[in-house]
mmCIF file of the protein (N, C-alpha, C, O) and its ligand, coordinates in Angstrom:
data_MODEL
# 
_entry.id   MODEL 
# 
loop_
_entity.id 
_entity.type 
_entity.pdbx_number_of_molecules 
1 polymer     1 
2 non-polymer 1 
# 
_entity_poly.entity_id                      1 
_entity_poly.type                           'polypeptide(L)' 
_entity_poly.nstd_linkage                   no 
_entity_poly.nstd_monomer                   no 
_entity_poly.pdbx_seq_one_letter_code       MRRAYNSVLRLPQLSPCPQCGEPARPHRVCPACGYYKGRQIFTTTVGD 
_entity_poly.pdbx_seq_one_letter_code_can   MRRAYNSVLRLPQLSPCPQCGEPARPHRVCPACGYYKGRQIFTTTVGD 
_entity_poly.pdbx_strand_id                 A 
# 
loop_
_entity_poly_seq.entity_id 
_entity_poly_seq.num 
_entity_poly_seq.mon_id 
_entity_poly_seq.hetero 
1 1  MET n 
1 2  ARG n 
1 3  ARG n 
1 4  ALA n 
1 5  TYR n 
1 6  ASN n 
1 7  SER n 
1 8  VAL n 
1 9  LEU n 
1 10 ARG n 
1 11 LEU n 
1 12 PRO n 
1 13 GLN n 
1 14 LEU n 
1 15 SER n 
1 16 PRO n 
1 17 CYS n 
1 18 PRO n 
1 19 GLN n 
1 20 CYS n 
1 21 GLY n 
1 22 GLU n 
1 23 PRO n 
1 24 ALA n 
1 25 ARG n 
1 26 PRO n 
1 27 HIS n 
1 28 ARG n 
1 29 VAL n 
1 30 CYS n 
1 31 PRO n 
1 32 ALA n 
1 33 CYS n 
1 34 GLY n 
1 35 TYR n 
1 36 TYR n 
1 37 LYS n 
1 38 GLY n 
1 39 ARG n 
1 40 GLN n 
1 41 ILE n 
1 42 PHE n 
1 43 THR n 
1 44 THR n 
1 45 THR n 
1 46 VAL n 
1 47 GLY n 
1 48 ASP n 
# 
loop_
_struct_asym.id 
_struct_asym.entity_id 
A 1 
B 2 
# 
loop_
_chem_comp.id 
_chem_comp.type 
_chem_comp.mon_nstd_flag 
ALA 'L-peptide linking' y 
ARG 'L-peptide linking' y 
ASN 'L-peptide linking' y 
ASP 'L-peptide linking' y 
CYS 'L-peptide linking' y 
GLN 'L-peptide linking' y 
GLU 'L-peptide linking' y 
GLY 'peptide linking'   y 
HIS 'L-peptide linking' y 
ILE 'L-peptide linking' y 
LEU 'L-peptide linking' y 
LYS 'L-peptide linking' y 
MET 'L-peptide linking' y 
PHE 'L-peptide linking' y 
PRO 'L-peptide linking' y 
SER 'L-peptide linking' y 
THR 'L-peptide linking' y 
TYR 'L-peptide linking' y 
VAL 'L-peptide linking' y 
ZN  non-polymer         . 
# 
_pdbx_entity_nonpoly.entity_id   2 
_pdbx_entity_nonpoly.name        ? 
_pdbx_entity_nonpoly.comp_id     ZN 
# 
_pdbx_nonpoly_scheme.asym_id         B 
_pdbx_nonpoly_scheme.entity_id       2 
_pdbx_nonpoly_scheme.mon_id          ZN 
_pdbx_nonpoly_scheme.ndb_seq_num     1 
_pdbx_nonpoly_scheme.pdb_seq_num     101 
_pdbx_nonpoly_scheme.auth_seq_num    101 
_pdbx_nonpoly_scheme.pdb_mon_id      ZN 
_pdbx_nonpoly_scheme.auth_mon_id     ZN 
_pdbx_nonpoly_scheme.pdb_strand_id   A 
_pdbx_nonpoly_scheme.pdb_ins_code    . 
# 
loop_
_atom_site.group_PDB 
_atom_site.id 
_atom_site.type_symbol 
_atom_site.label_atom_id 
_atom_site.label_alt_id 
_atom_site.label_comp_id 
_atom_site.label_asym_id 
_atom_site.label_entity_id 
_atom_site.label_seq_id 
_atom_site.pdbx_PDB_ins_code 
_atom_site.Cartn_x 
_atom_site.Cartn_y 
_atom_site.Cartn_z 
_atom_site.occupancy 
_atom_site.B_iso_or_equiv 
_atom_site.pdbx_formal_charge 
_atom_site.auth_seq_id 
_atom_site.auth_comp_id 
_atom_site.auth_asym_id 
_atom_site.auth_atom_id 
_atom_site.pdbx_PDB_model_num 
ATOM   1   N  N  . MET A 1 1  ? -9.154  -30.675 10.181  1.00 0.00 ? 1   MET A N  1 
ATOM   2   C  CA . MET A 1 1  ? -9.929  -29.919 8.987   1.00 0.00 ? 1   MET A CA 1 
ATOM   3   C  C  . MET A 1 1  ? -9.745  -28.677 9.176   1.00 0.00 ? 1   MET A C  1 
ATOM   4   O  O  . MET A 1 1  ? -10.563 -27.927 8.643   1.00 0.00 ? 1   MET A O  1 
ATOM   5   N  N  . ARG A 1 2  ? -8.670  -28.092 9.950   1.00 0.00 ? 2   ARG A N  1 
ATOM   6   C  CA . ARG A 1 2  ? -8.674  -26.832 10.428  1.00 0.00 ? 2   ARG A CA 1 
ATOM   7   C  C  . ARG A 1 2  ? -7.987  -26.111 9.076   1.00 0.00 ? 2   ARG A C  1 
ATOM   8   O  O  . ARG A 1 2  ? -6.908  -26.575 8.709   1.00 0.00 ? 2   ARG A O  1 
ATOM   9   N  N  . ARG A 1 3  ? -8.538  -25.051 8.358   1.00 0.00 ? 3   ARG A N  1 
ATOM   10  C  CA . ARG A 1 3  ? -7.852  -24.459 7.483   1.00 0.00 ? 3   ARG A CA 1 
ATOM   11  C  C  . ARG A 1 3  ? -7.084  -23.109 7.981   1.00 0.00 ? 3   ARG A C  1 
ATOM   12  O  O  . ARG A 1 3  ? -7.679  -22.079 8.298   1.00 0.00 ? 3   ARG A O  1 
ATOM   13  N  N  . ALA A 1 4  ? -5.704  -23.272 7.998   1.00 0.00 ? 4   ALA A N  1 
ATOM   14  C  CA . ALA A 1 4  ? -4.801  -22.275 8.579   1.00 0.00 ? 4   ALA A CA 1 
ATOM   15  C  C  . ALA A 1 4  ? -4.745  -21.069 7.659   1.00 0.00 ? 4   ALA A C  1 
ATOM   16  O  O  . ALA A 1 4  ? -4.398  -19.993 8.145   1.00 0.00 ? 4   ALA A O  1 
ATOM   17  N  N  . TYR A 1 5  ? -5.045  -21.152 6.417   1.00 0.00 ? 5   TYR A N  1 
ATOM   18  C  CA . TYR A 1 5  ? -4.908  -20.159 5.470   1.00 0.00 ? 5   TYR A CA 1 
ATOM   19  C  C  . TYR A 1 5  ? -5.958  -19.111 5.474   1.00 0.00 ? 5   TYR A C  1 
ATOM   20  O  O  . TYR A 1 5  ? -5.855  -18.055 4.850   1.00 0.00 ? 5   TYR A O  1 
ATOM   21  N  N  . ASN A 1 6  ? -7.077  -19.486 6.282   1.00 0.00 ? 6   ASN A N  1 
ATOM   22  C  CA . ASN A 1 6  ? -8.168  -18.302 6.312   1.00 0.00 ? 6   ASN A CA 1 
ATOM   23  C  C  . ASN A 1 6  ? -8.014  -17.021 6.626   1.00 0.00 ? 6   ASN A C  1 
ATOM   24  O  O  . ASN A 1 6  ? -8.537  -16.088 6.016   1.00 0.00 ? 6   ASN A O  1 
ATOM   25  N  N  . SER A 1 7  ? -7.215  -16.924 7.690   1.00 0.00 ? 7   SER A N  1 
ATOM   26  C  CA . SER A 1 7  ? -6.827  -15.782 8.361   1.00 0.00 ? 7   SER A CA 1 
ATOM   27  C  C  . SER A 1 7  ? -6.223  -14.978 7.257   1.00 0.00 ? 7   SER A C  1 
ATOM   28  O  O  . SER A 1 7  ? -6.550  -13.835 6.936   1.00 0.00 ? 7   SER A O  1 
ATOM   29  N  N  . VAL A 1 8  ? -5.198  -15.809 6.660   1.00 0.00 ? 8   VAL A N  1 
ATOM   30  C  CA . VAL A 1 8  ? -4.245  -14.968 5.732   1.00 0.00 ? 8   VAL A CA 1 
ATOM   31  C  C  . VAL A 1 8  ? -5.048  -14.653 4.461   1.00 0.00 ? 8   VAL A C  1 
ATOM   32  O  O  . VAL A 1 8  ? -4.940  -13.492 4.066   1.00 0.00 ? 8   VAL A O  1 
ATOM   33  N  N  . LEU A 1 9  ? -5.812  -15.453 3.768   1.00 0.00 ? 9   LEU A N  1 
ATOM   34  C  CA . LEU A 1 9  ? -6.416  -14.881 2.673   1.00 0.00 ? 9   LEU A CA 1 
ATOM   35  C  C  . LEU A 1 9  ? -7.533  -13.762 2.881   1.00 0.00 ? 9   LEU A C  1 
ATOM   36  O  O  . LEU A 1 9  ? -8.095  -13.236 1.920   1.00 0.00 ? 9   LEU A O  1 
ATOM   37  N  N  . ARG A 1 10 ? -7.788  -13.468 4.089   1.00 0.00 ? 10  ARG A N  1 
ATOM   38  C  CA . ARG A 1 10 ? -8.569  -12.308 4.233   1.00 0.00 ? 10  ARG A CA 1 
ATOM   39  C  C  . ARG A 1 10 ? -8.000  -10.905 4.626   1.00 0.00 ? 10  ARG A C  1 
ATOM   40  O  O  . ARG A 1 10 ? -8.562  -9.858  4.948   1.00 0.00 ? 10  ARG A O  1 
ATOM   41  N  N  . LEU A 1 11 ? -6.557  -11.291 4.471   1.00 0.00 ? 11  LEU A N  1 
ATOM   42  C  CA . LEU A 1 11 ? -5.713  -9.927  4.758   1.00 0.00 ? 11  LEU A CA 1 
ATOM   43  C  C  . LEU A 1 11 ? -5.781  -8.971  3.295   1.00 0.00 ? 11  LEU A C  1 
ATOM   44  O  O  . LEU A 1 11 ? -5.819  -9.466  2.168   1.00 0.00 ? 11  LEU A O  1 
ATOM   45  N  N  . PRO A 1 12 ? -5.784  -7.818  3.529   1.00 0.00 ? 12  PRO A N  1 
ATOM   46  C  CA . PRO A 1 12 ? -5.903  -6.941  2.153   1.00 0.00 ? 12  PRO A CA 1 
ATOM   47  C  C  . PRO A 1 12 ? -4.462  -7.041  1.705   1.00 0.00 ? 12  PRO A C  1 
ATOM   48  O  O  . PRO A 1 12 ? -3.488  -6.933  2.450   1.00 0.00 ? 12  PRO A O  1 
ATOM   49  N  N  . GLN A 1 13 ? -4.435  -7.301  0.155   1.00 0.00 ? 13  GLN A N  1 
ATOM   50  C  CA . GLN A 1 13 ? -3.276  -7.466  -0.374  1.00 0.00 ? 13  GLN A CA 1 
ATOM   51  C  C  . GLN A 1 13 ? -2.392  -6.168  -0.195  1.00 0.00 ? 13  GLN A C  1 
ATOM   52  O  O  . GLN A 1 13 ? -2.869  -5.090  -0.548  1.00 0.00 ? 13  GLN A O  1 
ATOM   53  N  N  . LEU A 1 14 ? -1.265  -6.225  0.280   1.00 0.00 ? 14  LEU A N  1 
ATOM   54  C  CA . LEU A 1 14 ? -0.259  -5.000  0.222   1.00 0.00 ? 14  LEU A CA 1 
ATOM   55  C  C  . LEU A 1 14 ? 0.793   -5.281  -0.668  1.00 0.00 ? 14  LEU A C  1 
ATOM   56  O  O  . LEU A 1 14 ? 1.164   -6.438  -0.866  1.00 0.00 ? 14  LEU A O  1 
ATOM   57  N  N  . SER A 1 15 ? 1.309   -4.290  -1.228  1.00 0.00 ? 15  SER A N  1 
ATOM   58  C  CA . SER A 1 15 ? 2.699   -4.409  -1.866  1.00 0.00 ? 15  SER A CA 1 
ATOM   59  C  C  . SER A 1 15 ? 3.482   -3.243  -1.542  1.00 0.00 ? 15  SER A C  1 
ATOM   60  O  O  . SER A 1 15 ? 2.844   -2.246  -1.206  1.00 0.00 ? 15  SER A O  1 
ATOM   61  N  N  . PRO A 1 16 ? 4.822   -3.166  -1.578  1.00 0.00 ? 16  PRO A N  1 
ATOM   62  C  CA . PRO A 1 16 ? 5.501   -2.049  -1.244  1.00 0.00 ? 16  PRO A CA 1 
ATOM   63  C  C  . PRO A 1 16 ? 5.384   -1.029  -2.409  1.00 0.00 ? 16  PRO A C  1 
ATOM   64  O  O  . PRO A 1 16 ? 5.414   -1.250  -3.620  1.00 0.00 ? 16  PRO A O  1 
ATOM   65  N  N  . CYS A 1 17 ? 5.247   0.116   -1.755  1.00 0.00 ? 17  CYS A N  1 
ATOM   66  C  CA . CYS A 1 17 ? 4.944   1.198   -2.802  1.00 0.00 ? 17  CYS A CA 1 
ATOM   67  C  C  . CYS A 1 17 ? 6.540   1.234   -3.393  1.00 0.00 ? 17  CYS A C  1 
ATOM   68  O  O  . CYS A 1 17 ? 7.577   1.002   -2.771  1.00 0.00 ? 17  CYS A O  1 
ATOM   69  N  N  . PRO A 1 18 ? 6.377   1.569   -4.673  1.00 0.00 ? 18  PRO A N  1 
ATOM   70  C  CA . PRO A 1 18 ? 7.517   1.837   -5.358  1.00 0.00 ? 18  PRO A CA 1 
ATOM   71  C  C  . PRO A 1 18 ? 8.410   3.161   -5.344  1.00 0.00 ? 18  PRO A C  1 
ATOM   72  O  O  . PRO A 1 18 ? 9.561   3.300   -5.760  1.00 0.00 ? 18  PRO A O  1 
ATOM   73  N  N  . GLN A 1 19 ? 7.654   3.991   -4.814  1.00 0.00 ? 19  GLN A N  1 
ATOM   74  C  CA . GLN A 1 19 ? 8.092   5.087   -4.190  1.00 0.00 ? 19  GLN A CA 1 
ATOM   75  C  C  . GLN A 1 19 ? 8.829   5.414   -2.836  1.00 0.00 ? 19  GLN A C  1 
ATOM   76  O  O  . GLN A 1 19 ? 9.923   5.939   -2.627  1.00 0.00 ? 19  GLN A O  1 
ATOM   77  N  N  . CYS A 1 20 ? 7.896   4.944   -2.021  1.00 0.00 ? 20  CYS A N  1 
ATOM   78  C  CA . CYS A 1 20 ? 8.464   5.104   -0.700  1.00 0.00 ? 20  CYS A CA 1 
ATOM   79  C  C  . CYS A 1 20 ? 8.769   3.830   0.028   1.00 0.00 ? 20  CYS A C  1 
ATOM   80  O  O  . CYS A 1 20 ? 9.419   3.781   1.072   1.00 0.00 ? 20  CYS A O  1 
ATOM   81  N  N  . GLY A 1 21 ? 8.264   2.829   -0.582  1.00 0.00 ? 21  GLY A N  1 
ATOM   82  C  CA . GLY A 1 21 ? 8.425   1.439   0.102   1.00 0.00 ? 21  GLY A CA 1 
ATOM   83  C  C  . GLY A 1 21 ? 7.610   1.083   1.067   1.00 0.00 ? 21  GLY A C  1 
ATOM   84  O  O  . GLY A 1 21 ? 7.835   0.075   1.737   1.00 0.00 ? 21  GLY A O  1 
ATOM   85  N  N  . GLU A 1 22 ? 6.346   2.013   1.306   1.00 0.00 ? 22  GLU A N  1 
ATOM   86  C  CA . GLU A 1 22 ? 5.607   1.492   2.498   1.00 0.00 ? 22  GLU A CA 1 
ATOM   87  C  C  . GLU A 1 22 ? 4.534   0.652   1.720   1.00 0.00 ? 22  GLU A C  1 
ATOM   88  O  O  . GLU A 1 22 ? 4.070   0.788   0.588   1.00 0.00 ? 22  GLU A O  1 
ATOM   89  N  N  . PRO A 1 23 ? 4.295   -0.274  2.727   1.00 0.00 ? 23  PRO A N  1 
ATOM   90  C  CA . PRO A 1 23 ? 3.062   -1.180  2.142   1.00 0.00 ? 23  PRO A CA 1 
ATOM   91  C  C  . PRO A 1 23 ? 1.885   -0.257  1.624   1.00 0.00 ? 23  PRO A C  1 
ATOM   92  O  O  . PRO A 1 23 ? 1.515   0.723   2.272   1.00 0.00 ? 23  PRO A O  1 
ATOM   93  N  N  . ALA A 1 24 ? 1.338   -0.614  0.461   1.00 0.00 ? 24  ALA A N  1 
ATOM   94  C  CA . ALA A 1 24 ? 0.093   -0.152  0.000   1.00 0.00 ? 24  ALA A CA 1 
ATOM   95  C  C  . ALA A 1 24 ? -0.629  -0.915  -0.925  1.00 0.00 ? 24  ALA A C  1 
ATOM   96  O  O  . ALA A 1 24 ? -0.156  -1.734  -1.713  1.00 0.00 ? 24  ALA A O  1 
ATOM   97  N  N  . ARG A 1 25 ? -1.676  -0.634  -0.800  1.00 0.00 ? 25  ARG A N  1 
ATOM   98  C  CA . ARG A 1 25 ? -2.794  -1.236  -1.801  1.00 0.00 ? 25  ARG A CA 1 
ATOM   99  C  C  . ARG A 1 25 ? -2.365  -1.035  -3.191  1.00 0.00 ? 25  ARG A C  1 
ATOM   100 O  O  . ARG A 1 25 ? -2.099  0.113   -3.549  1.00 0.00 ? 25  ARG A O  1 
ATOM   101 N  N  . PRO A 1 26 ? -2.247  -2.196  -4.172  1.00 0.00 ? 26  PRO A N  1 
ATOM   102 C  CA . PRO A 1 26 ? -1.846  -2.258  -5.477  1.00 0.00 ? 26  PRO A CA 1 
ATOM   103 C  C  . PRO A 1 26 ? -3.076  -1.323  -6.016  1.00 0.00 ? 26  PRO A C  1 
ATOM   104 O  O  . PRO A 1 26 ? -4.167  -1.327  -5.446  1.00 0.00 ? 26  PRO A O  1 
ATOM   105 N  N  . HIS A 1 27 ? -2.801  -0.532  -7.152  1.00 0.00 ? 27  HIS A N  1 
ATOM   106 C  CA . HIS A 1 27 ? -3.741  0.104   -7.984  1.00 0.00 ? 27  HIS A CA 1 
ATOM   107 C  C  . HIS A 1 27 ? -4.316  1.217   -7.227  1.00 0.00 ? 27  HIS A C  1 
ATOM   108 O  O  . HIS A 1 27 ? -5.386  1.635   -7.669  1.00 0.00 ? 27  HIS A O  1 
ATOM   109 N  N  . ARG A 1 28 ? -3.811  1.828   -6.114  1.00 0.00 ? 28  ARG A N  1 
ATOM   110 C  CA . ARG A 1 28 ? -4.257  2.809   -5.367  1.00 0.00 ? 28  ARG A CA 1 
ATOM   111 C  C  . ARG A 1 28 ? -3.170  3.650   -4.896  1.00 0.00 ? 28  ARG A C  1 
ATOM   112 O  O  . ARG A 1 28 ? -2.011  3.244   -4.808  1.00 0.00 ? 28  ARG A O  1 
ATOM   113 N  N  . VAL A 1 29 ? -3.593  4.968   -4.557  1.00 0.00 ? 29  VAL A N  1 
ATOM   114 C  CA . VAL A 1 29 ? -2.561  5.837   -4.349  1.00 0.00 ? 29  VAL A CA 1 
ATOM   115 C  C  . VAL A 1 29 ? -2.149  5.693   -3.029  1.00 0.00 ? 29  VAL A C  1 
ATOM   116 O  O  . VAL A 1 29 ? -2.957  5.688   -2.101  1.00 0.00 ? 29  VAL A O  1 
ATOM   117 N  N  . CYS A 1 30 ? -0.658  5.548   -2.842  1.00 0.00 ? 30  CYS A N  1 
ATOM   118 C  CA . CYS A 1 30 ? 0.111   5.216   -1.799  1.00 0.00 ? 30  CYS A CA 1 
ATOM   119 C  C  . CYS A 1 30 ? -0.351  6.379   -0.840  1.00 0.00 ? 30  CYS A C  1 
ATOM   120 O  O  . CYS A 1 30 ? -0.376  7.579   -1.112  1.00 0.00 ? 30  CYS A O  1 
ATOM   121 N  N  . PRO A 1 31 ? -0.762  5.682   0.503   1.00 0.00 ? 31  PRO A N  1 
ATOM   122 C  CA . PRO A 1 31 ? -1.238  6.842   1.570   1.00 0.00 ? 31  PRO A CA 1 
ATOM   123 C  C  . PRO A 1 31 ? -0.019  7.290   2.219   1.00 0.00 ? 31  PRO A C  1 
ATOM   124 O  O  . PRO A 1 31 ? -0.090  8.243   2.996   1.00 0.00 ? 31  PRO A O  1 
ATOM   125 N  N  . ALA A 1 32 ? 1.204   6.656   1.971   1.00 0.00 ? 32  ALA A N  1 
ATOM   126 C  CA . ALA A 1 32 ? 2.279   7.447   2.646   1.00 0.00 ? 32  ALA A CA 1 
ATOM   127 C  C  . ALA A 1 32 ? 2.992   8.393   1.944   1.00 0.00 ? 32  ALA A C  1 
ATOM   128 O  O  . ALA A 1 32 ? 3.704   9.226   2.503   1.00 0.00 ? 32  ALA A O  1 
ATOM   129 N  N  . CYS A 1 33 ? 2.826   8.305   0.603   1.00 0.00 ? 33  CYS A N  1 
ATOM   130 C  CA . CYS A 1 33 ? 3.689   9.460   -0.044  1.00 0.00 ? 33  CYS A CA 1 
ATOM   131 C  C  . CYS A 1 33 ? 2.798   10.101  -1.168  1.00 0.00 ? 33  CYS A C  1 
ATOM   132 O  O  . CYS A 1 33 ? 3.139   11.165  -1.684  1.00 0.00 ? 33  CYS A O  1 
ATOM   133 N  N  . GLY A 1 34 ? 1.701   9.470   -1.527  1.00 0.00 ? 34  GLY A N  1 
ATOM   134 C  CA . GLY A 1 34 ? 0.635   10.153  -2.341  1.00 0.00 ? 34  GLY A CA 1 
ATOM   135 C  C  . GLY A 1 34 ? 0.994   9.981   -3.931  1.00 0.00 ? 34  GLY A C  1 
ATOM   136 O  O  . GLY A 1 34 ? 0.544   10.716  -4.810  1.00 0.00 ? 34  GLY A O  1 
ATOM   137 N  N  . TYR A 1 35 ? 1.852   8.919   -4.133  1.00 0.00 ? 35  TYR A N  1 
ATOM   138 C  CA . TYR A 1 35 ? 2.286   8.567   -5.449  1.00 0.00 ? 35  TYR A CA 1 
ATOM   139 C  C  . TYR A 1 35 ? 1.381   7.321   -6.048  1.00 0.00 ? 35  TYR A C  1 
ATOM   140 O  O  . TYR A 1 35 ? 0.935   6.406   -5.354  1.00 0.00 ? 35  TYR A O  1 
ATOM   141 N  N  . TYR A 1 36 ? 1.200   7.464   -7.456  1.00 0.00 ? 36  TYR A N  1 
ATOM   142 C  CA . TYR A 1 36 ? 0.539   6.408   -7.913  1.00 0.00 ? 36  TYR A CA 1 
ATOM   143 C  C  . TYR A 1 36 ? 0.904   6.201   -9.427  1.00 0.00 ? 36  TYR A C  1 
ATOM   144 O  O  . TYR A 1 36 ? 0.727   7.132   -10.213 1.00 0.00 ? 36  TYR A O  1 
ATOM   145 N  N  . LYS A 1 37 ? 1.282   5.302   -9.743  1.00 0.00 ? 37  LYS A N  1 
ATOM   146 C  CA . LYS A 1 37 ? 1.957   5.068   -11.255 1.00 0.00 ? 37  LYS A CA 1 
ATOM   147 C  C  . LYS A 1 37 ? 3.082   6.180   -11.349 1.00 0.00 ? 37  LYS A C  1 
ATOM   148 O  O  . LYS A 1 37 ? 3.280   6.746   -12.424 1.00 0.00 ? 37  LYS A O  1 
ATOM   149 N  N  . GLY A 1 38 ? 3.698   6.438   -10.403 1.00 0.00 ? 38  GLY A N  1 
ATOM   150 C  CA . GLY A 1 38 ? 4.947   7.275   -10.797 1.00 0.00 ? 38  GLY A CA 1 
ATOM   151 C  C  . GLY A 1 38 ? 4.600   8.788   -10.632 1.00 0.00 ? 38  GLY A C  1 
ATOM   152 O  O  . GLY A 1 38 ? 5.435   9.691   -10.691 1.00 0.00 ? 38  GLY A O  1 
ATOM   153 N  N  . ARG A 1 39 ? 3.236   8.954   -10.413 1.00 0.00 ? 39  ARG A N  1 
ATOM   154 C  CA . ARG A 1 39 ? 2.914   10.238  -10.394 1.00 0.00 ? 39  ARG A CA 1 
ATOM   155 C  C  . ARG A 1 39 ? 2.515   10.629  -8.961  1.00 0.00 ? 39  ARG A C  1 
ATOM   156 O  O  . ARG A 1 39 ? 1.966   9.807   -8.227  1.00 0.00 ? 39  ARG A O  1 
ATOM   157 N  N  . GLN A 1 40 ? 2.815   11.999  -8.525  1.00 0.00 ? 40  GLN A N  1 
ATOM   158 C  CA . GLN A 1 40 ? 2.254   12.312  -7.194  1.00 0.00 ? 40  GLN A CA 1 
ATOM   159 C  C  . GLN A 1 40 ? 0.710   12.946  -7.474  1.00 0.00 ? 40  GLN A C  1 
ATOM   160 O  O  . GLN A 1 40 ? 0.362   13.922  -8.139  1.00 0.00 ? 40  GLN A O  1 
ATOM   161 N  N  . ILE A 1 41 ? -0.042  11.995  -6.701  1.00 0.00 ? 41  ILE A N  1 
ATOM   162 C  CA . ILE A 1 41 ? -1.448  12.465  -6.699  1.00 0.00 ? 41  ILE A CA 1 
ATOM   163 C  C  . ILE A 1 41 ? -1.852  13.568  -5.604  1.00 0.00 ? 41  ILE A C  1 
ATOM   164 O  O  . ILE A 1 41 ? -2.669  14.438  -5.903  1.00 0.00 ? 41  ILE A O  1 
ATOM   165 N  N  . PHE A 1 42 ? -1.251  13.515  -4.303  1.00 0.00 ? 42  PHE A N  1 
ATOM   166 C  CA . PHE A 1 42 ? -1.415  14.343  -3.438  1.00 0.00 ? 42  PHE A CA 1 
ATOM   167 C  C  . PHE A 1 42 ? -0.257  14.745  -2.654  1.00 0.00 ? 42  PHE A C  1 
ATOM   168 O  O  . PHE A 1 42 ? 0.620   13.915  -2.416  1.00 0.00 ? 42  PHE A O  1 
ATOM   169 N  N  . THR A 1 43 ? -0.183  15.783  -2.287  1.00 0.00 ? 43  THR A N  1 
ATOM   170 C  CA . THR A 1 43 ? 0.910   16.215  -1.299  1.00 0.00 ? 43  THR A CA 1 
ATOM   171 C  C  . THR A 1 43 ? 1.075   15.867  -0.161  1.00 0.00 ? 43  THR A C  1 
ATOM   172 O  O  . THR A 1 43 ? 0.228   16.417  0.542   1.00 0.00 ? 43  THR A O  1 
ATOM   173 N  N  . THR A 1 44 ? 1.881   15.084  0.540   1.00 0.00 ? 44  THR A N  1 
ATOM   174 C  CA . THR A 1 44 ? 1.921   14.765  2.099   1.00 0.00 ? 44  THR A CA 1 
ATOM   175 C  C  . THR A 1 44 ? 2.401   16.043  2.918   1.00 0.00 ? 44  THR A C  1 
ATOM   176 O  O  . THR A 1 44 ? 3.014   16.962  2.374   1.00 0.00 ? 44  THR A O  1 
ATOM   177 N  N  . THR A 1 45 ? 2.133   16.029  4.018   1.00 0.00 ? 45  THR A N  1 
ATOM   178 C  CA . THR A 1 45 ? 2.716   17.318  4.672   1.00 0.00 ? 45  THR A CA 1 
ATOM   179 C  C  . THR A 1 45 ? 3.747   16.798  5.569   1.00 0.00 ? 45  THR A C  1 
ATOM   180 O  O  . THR A 1 45 ? 4.203   17.526  6.451   1.00 0.00 ? 45  THR A O  1 
ATOM   181 N  N  . VAL A 1 46 ? 4.181   15.502  5.400   1.00 0.00 ? 46  VAL A N  1 
ATOM   182 C  CA . VAL A 1 46 ? 5.109   14.883  6.442   1.00 0.00 ? 46  VAL A CA 1 
ATOM   183 C  C  . VAL A 1 46 ? 6.706   15.465  5.778   1.00 0.00 ? 46  VAL A C  1 
ATOM   184 O  O  . VAL A 1 46 ? 6.963   15.521  4.575   1.00 0.00 ? 46  VAL A O  1 
ATOM   185 N  N  . GLY A 1 47 ? 7.520   15.806  6.753   1.00 0.00 ? 47  GLY A N  1 
ATOM   186 C  CA . GLY A 1 47 ? 8.724   16.485  6.399   1.00 0.00 ? 47  GLY A CA 1 
ATOM   187 C  C  . GLY A 1 47 ? 8.685   17.919  6.921   1.00 0.00 ? 47  GLY A C  1 
ATOM   188 O  O  . GLY A 1 47 ? 8.157   18.374  7.936   1.00 0.00 ? 47  GLY A O  1 
ATOM   189 N  N  . ASP A 1 48 ? 9.396   18.513  5.940   1.00 0.00 ? 48  ASP A N  1 
ATOM   190 C  CA . ASP A 1 48 ? 9.444   20.137  6.173   1.00 0.00 ? 48  ASP A CA 1 
ATOM   191 C  C  . ASP A 1 48 ? 8.368   20.646  7.063   1.00 0.00 ? 48  ASP A C  1 
ATOM   192 O  O  . ASP A 1 48 ? 8.294   21.848  7.317   1.00 0.00 ? 48  ASP A O  1 
HETATM 193 ZN ZN . ZN  B 2 .  ? 4.535   5.505   -1.273  1.00 0.00 2 101 ZN  A ZN 1 
# 
């Protein structure tokens, strides 16, 4: 009667960011690139 799914269901749902491809939470600003719905919400300092 072990439920193998339990641990899986508790994981936060992550979907690849359409902008950078990093796993990010849906309906949230991507922490990796700062994009949300095709708009850049904040500027990341990664790079330059
Ligand atoms: Zn991103």
